[in-house]
N, C-alpha and C positions, 0 to 999 in steps of 0.2 A: 499668201503662202507663208509658213512658218520658216525661220531662218535656217534651222537645222536641216530642214528638207532642201532648202535653196542650196546650202553648202554641199549636201550630197550631189545634188544635180550638177553643181558646177564641177566638182571633182571628177565626176564620171565623163563629163564633156570634155574636160582637159586631158584626161587620160586617154580618152578615145581619139582625140585629134592630135595628141602628142605636142601640145602648145609649148612655147618656150617658158623658162623659169620667171622671166620678167612678166610676162603676160599672166602667169599664175599669181604672182604677188599682186598685181593690179586688181585682179578679180577678188582676191582675198581681202584686200583693203576696202573694197566697196562692200563686201559682206559685213565686215566689222562695223562700218559706218551704218548700215542698214539695220544691223541688231541694236546698236546703240539708240537709234531712233525709235525702234520698236520698245525698247525698255522705258524710254522717257514717256512715250504716249500711255504705256501701261500704268506707270506711277501716276501720271495726271489723272487717269481715269479713276484710280483708287481715291485720291484726294477729293475729286469732285463727288464721289459716291458718299464719302464721309460728311462732306458739307451738306449734301442733300438730306442726310439723316439727322443733322444738327438742326436744319431749317424745319423739318418735319416735327421735331421735339418742340421747338419754339412755337409752332402753329398749335399743337396739342395744349401746351401751357396756356397760351393766349385764349384759346376757346374755354379752358376751364375757368380762367380768371374772368372772363366776360359772363360766363354762366353764374359765378358766385356774385358778381356786381348786379346781375339782374335779379337774383334771388333777394339780395338786399333792398333793391328798389321796390319790388313787388311787395316784400313785407312792410316797407314804409307806406306805401300808398294804401295798403289795406288796414292801417291803424285808423281808429276812430279819431274824431277830432279832439276827444278828451286826451286820448293817448298822445296824440301829437303836442298838445299843450304841455302835458307832464314832460314829454322828452325835451321840449324847448326850454322848460324851466330848469330841468336837470343840467342841461347844457349851459345855461346861464349862470347856474351855481358853481359848476366847474371852472367856468371862466373867472368867477369872482374869486374863488380859492387860489387860482393862479397868479391874479393880481395881487392878493395878500401875500402869496410866497414871494413874489418879485419885490414887494416892499420890505418883506423881512429880510431878504438877501441884501437889499441896498442899506437897511439898517445896520446889519451885521458888518458890511464893508466899511460903513462909516465908523462904527465902534472901533474895529480893528485898526483902521487908519488913526483915529484919535489916541489909541493906546500906544501905537508905535511912535507917533509924534511925541507924546509926553515923555516916553522913554529917552528919546533923543535930546529932549529940552533937558531932562534930569542928568544925562550923562554931560551935556555941556555946562550946566551949573556945577556939578562936582568936579570936572575938570579944571575950570577957572577957580573954584575955591581951593584946590589942592595943588596949584601951580607951584607954590612956594616949597612943596614936598616932592617935586618930581624926581629929584636925584636922591631920594631917601626910601626907595623901595615901595612907592606908591604907583598904582595902575588902575586906571578906569576904562572898561570896555563894555560893549554890548555884545550879549550872547543869547540866542534863542529867547528874544523879546524881553530879557532881563538886563539890568544894569549891575555889573560886577565891580566892587571896589575891593582891591587886594592891598593889604597894608603889612609891610614887613615886620616882623617881630622886633627888629633894632629900634624902629620908630616907636613902639607902644610899650615894650617891656625891657626891663633888665634881664639878663640871662637867669633862668630858672625862677623868675618871679611871675606873679599873676596880676599885680597891680599896675594900672596904667601910669606911666611916667609923664613928666611935665610937658615934654614936646609932643607925646602921644595925645595928651589932653587938648593940646592947642590944635592938632590935625582933627581931632573927633569934634570939636567945637565948630570948626568950618564945615564939617560934614553934616552936622546937625542943622545948621543955618540953610544949607542947601536943601535937605530933606524936609524941613518944616515948610517949604513953599508948596509941597503937594502933600496933603496929609491923607491921601487915599491908598497910597503905596504900602505894601507890606515888606518888612525888614527882617531879613534872616542873617543872624550873626554867627558865623561859622569859625571855630578854632581849629588850627592845624598845627601838628608838630612834625619833626623829622622822624627817621625811622631808628634812631638810637634809643635803646631801651633805658628808661628812667631808672636810676638806682639810688636816688635820694630818699630821705624819710619825710620830706614836707608833703609829698603826694603820693598817690598809690601808683599811678602810671601815666602813660601819655594820654590816655582818656580822660583822666582826672584833670591834667593841665589843660588840655584843648578846651574842655567845658568851662572851667573856671575862668580862663581868659576871655571866652566869649560873654560869659555873665558880667565880668568886669566891664567890658565895653558897653554892654547894654545899660548897666547901672549908670554909667557916666552919661551916656546919651539920653537916658530918661530923666535923671535928677538934675543934671547940668545943662544938657542940651534941650530939655523941656520937650522931649518927643513923646507922643501918647504911647504908654506901655502896651496898648492893645495891639500896636503895630509889629511888636517884636516877636521873633522866634529865635531862641538861643540854643545852639547846638555844638557839639564837639565831634571832630572826625578823626581825631589822633593823627596817626601817620599815613592812613590808608587812601587818601586822595592827594597824592603829591603832584606838584606842577612838573617836577623833573625827577624821574625814577632813578637816576644814577646815584650811586653811593659814594658821592664826592662832596668835599666841603662846600662847594659852590652850590650844588644841587640842594643839599640839605639846608642851606641859608634860605633859598628861594622857597622851600617848602614849609618853613616855619613862619607862620603868617596868621592873619585875621582876614576873613572876607566878610563883606557886607554885601549881601545880595538883595537888590531892589525890585521888587515883582509888582507889576501893575494889578490894580483891582480889576478881576474879571467877573464882577456880579452881573453887569450889564450884558456882557457877551453871553454868559451862562444863561441868562434869562431869554435871550433871543434864540438860543438853541433849544429850548423846551419845545 
């Protein structure tokens, strides 16, 4: 019997017999409990129905998969012996190609490890070679698989000049000795200035100064340091790649510099990627 009909019956009975308020309250509490049990059973049945639907869908899907596999099997057993032999040969060929790919990946990993190791060795050599210039604006670090040597303007040039001074020549000679121990690397020499507009007459602008200072360093490394000239790239960046973008004397002093960027030879890696 549904709860709402049960409640109606109880109310009529109570009114008819003129029961006490306490008796009425007890009966009403019983009805509330009965109704809550009914709602729980109803919700449980809904969940069970949904689970049954899910199981039915799984059965349908499994039947389809089974039919598909059976079709593949029937197609295979219907092949001629020649077709089976060709299929086996193709599978072996695919397996061979996978083996070659695995070897290629191993070779590439080995080449990358070798490159990284050589850059770490180069950094160590340069750091040791320049230890006497550590307090004169020299910094050696690795970034993006390359070694960067940053040389303060004060170490290499007099203010407003492009010719390398004596102390700068000593530092560059130490760098050349370290770089000559691995002749495979590419050397990019970059000149950098601060953001103050050049107003003199000796040069056109900061572009001019940065390029001419870079080529001065290249010439010294080539002719005195005996580095193969085919390894060099000289460039000027003017004021557009500052270390510190603040317009203060300290920031501008950092930005006036020469950077020597040591790049590993990537020919072997490029060949493996073909």
